[in-house]
N, C-alpha and C positions, 0 to 999 in steps of 0.2 A: 193806457190808451182806450178811448171810447170810439165806437164805430156805429154809425147810423146806416141802415140798409133800407132803401125804398123797394117797394114791390115784394114784400116778404112772402106773400102767398103765391108768387110765381115760381116757375121751375128753378130759376137761378137764385133768386132772393132767398128761397127756402134753404138751399144748400149752403149759401154763403153764411147765413146765420148759424146753421148747424156746424160749419167748420170753425167759425169764430168761437162758438161755445166750447168746441173740442179743444181749442187752444187757450181756453180760459181768458179770452179777451172780452171785456165789457162791451155789450152791444144791445141795440134795439132794432127791431124790424117794424117798418111802418106799412100800413095799407090805407085804403080809402077811409077806414074808421078813424085814423089819426088826422089825416088831411087828404083832400083831393088835390091832384096836380093842377087842377084848373082854379084852385082857391089859393092864390099867391100869398095873401096875408096870413092865412092859417098855416100854410106850409112854412113860411119864414119864421113865424112865431114859434112853431114847434121845434124847428131846428135850432133856433137861438136859445130856447129854454134848455134843450138837451146838451147843446154845445159839444158836438162830437169833434174828435181830432181828424176823423176820416168819414166822408160820406160816399157810400158805394151805391150808385144810382142805377138800380136794376129795373125800376118801374118804367113802362113804356106803352105806347099804343102800338100793338103788333098785328092788328087785323089788316093784313096787307091789301086784300081786295076791297074791303069795306072802306079803307082809307081813300080810295079813289072817289068815293061819294061824300066822305066826311073830311074834306081837306082841312078845314079850319080847326076841327077838333084834334086831328092828328098833329097838326102844326103846334097847337096849343100845348099838347102833352109832351111831344118829343123835342120840340124846339124851345118854345117860350117858357115852359115850366123849367126846363133844364137851364135856361139862361138865368132865371130868377134864383134857382137853387145854387148856381155858380156864384151869384152875387152874395148870397148868404155865406157860402164857404169862404169867399174873399174877406167878408166882414169879420168872421170869427176865426180866420186863419186856419181853416180846415183843408186837408187834401180832398180832392174829388176824383173818384173813379167813375167814368161814364161808359156805359156799355153801348157800343155801336154795332155796326153790321156790315157784311160784305155788300149789301145793297147800295152802298155809297159809290160803288164803281159801276162802270158800264156793263160789266158781265159778259164781255165778248172776248174772242181769241182763246188761246190755250196757255198763255203765260201765267206765272204766279204774280199776283199783284203785290208790289212793295207798298209800305205804309204811306209813302209820299207820292205815289203814282196819281195821275190825273183822276179827279172825281167826276162822275157823270151818271148820277142816279137816274134810273129809268122809270121810276114810279113815285107816287106821292110819299109813301112810307120812307123810301130811301132818301128822298130830298129832305124830309123832316129830320131824319137822323143825322144827315150831313150838316144841316143848319144847327142842330144841337152841338155837334162837334165844334163847329166854327165859333159858336157862342162861348163854349168852355175855353177854347184857346185864346179868345179875345179877352176874357175876363180874368183868367187864372194863370198863375205860374206853376202852382203845385197841383198838376193834374195828370191823370192817366186816362187815355182813350183806348178802349179795348174792343176791337172788332171781332165779332164771333159769327158763326153760321150753323144752321141745321141743329138747333139745340134740342137736347133731350134730358129729362130728369124725372124723378119719381112723382113730383108734386104738380101735375098738370098734364095737358094734352100734348102729344107729339107724334111724329111719324111712326115710331116703333109701336106705340099703343094702337094707332090706327090700323097698321098692318096686322097686328095680332087679333084685333077685333074683327076685321074683315075676313080673316082666315077661318073664323068660327062658322061662317055660313056661306063661304065661297070655296070652290075647288080650283078657281082660276082667277088671277088678278093681272091687270095691265098696269105697268109702272114706267114712267118716263126714263129714258136712258141718255138724253142729250143735255142734261143739266149736271155739271160736275162740281163737286165741292168736298168739304170735310165735315163730318158730324162733330158735335161738341157736347160732351157729357158734363153736366153741371157740377157733379161731384169733383171732377178733375179741375174744372175751371175755377171753382170756389177756392181750391187750395192756392192756385196761382194768384187770384185776386187778393187773398189774405197776405201772401208773400209781398205783393206790390204795396199793400196798405202799410206794411211794416218797413218799407223802404222809401228812399227819396229818388228813385230812378225814374223820374217823370218822363212822359212822352206818349207816343202813339204806338200801339202794339196790335198784332194779329194773334189770336189765341183760339185754336181749334185743336181737336185731337189730330195726331199725325196720320198721314196717308190721305189719299183721295179716292172718290168713288162716284158713281152716278146714283140717283135714287133707286134705279133698278138693281144695281150692285148691292146697295144697302138693304133693300128688301130681301134679296136672295140670301144674304148673310144672316139676316134676322131669322128667317125660316130654317136655315141650316142649323144655326146654334140652338134654336128652340125645338128642333127636331119635329118640324111640322111639314107634312107632305102636301105641297100645293104647287100648281103650275103658275109660274110667273112669266108673263110675256113682256118684252121690252117694246115701248112705243115712243114716238117723238112727242115733244111738248104740244104740238098742234092737235094731238088727240084729246088734250084736256085744256081747252081755251079758258083763260082766266082774265078777269077785268084788269088786273095789274100785271105788267110785264115782269117775268122772272128772269134772273141772270142765267145764262148758259154756262158761264165760267165763274165759279166762286172760289177758285184757287187763291190762297193768300200765303205769302211768304212769311216764315217765322224768324227770319234773320234778326229781327229786332229783339226777340227774346234772347237769342244767343249772345248778341252784343251786350245786352244789359246783365247777363249772367243769370237769367231766370231759366228754370227747367221747362222744356217743352212738355206738352201733355202726352200721355201714352198713345200708342196707335189705336185707331178707332175700333178695330175688331176686338181688342182687349177691353176697351171701354164698354162696348156692347155686351160682352160676356158678363162683366161685373154688374152692369145695369139689369140684365135679365135675372141675375141672382137677387139683386135688390128688390125687384118687383115680384119675386117668387115664381118666375117662369122656369128657371133651371134648378 
């Protein structure tokens, strides 16, 4: 089996390639050096030449606030490029794994979103990712759509690194406590994505580490595990106005994983501990 992974230099793409190599699966990771997602012809030519059995599409436009001003670019990368990539997968009969987001939902209430619940993205980024989902479903039969949230990995920026850096020169931090979701450790997610790539259990999935928390809870646990003494104060989202609206509820049901026989990811506190060890904090 041959696997092509887009967005190799991102948090997730990096760990997916690492996991594939650990399993001795032939793979290649692509970046802008190989092709830009805005260059359809070059992208299609590269994929056809490599002719993978599976494409794991990790690359995306993820600057959520900036997307409100760069609507066309965000749509080009997250929607239209995904559509063209799906067409190539169809042509070469490759499976496609498309990484999506909790932002496709309205983000209201307190219930866990099921995979087929009503979609109502509240910002440009969320709409572009939903349009990408719809394109994949329209074009392909052999697809996995995997919605994730609150991602952290060693190869890139994330909330954990931000908190640890802020703690170096602050003795007090304020963190929002009215946005609830589940962190996702890319090392754990990469294993699941590789399991999916080896299967034919196609469909839509939610995949985050188990358990829920607020960003405030997450920050407190980071400092607790890292043994950093700092005062963390909970505040509402209104204390940090952003151009793009953020979901208050990012709870996503994992029943889909159970029904397909895939293993759920470990609890998020355990994932955090292993991550802090990976980046040499513990």
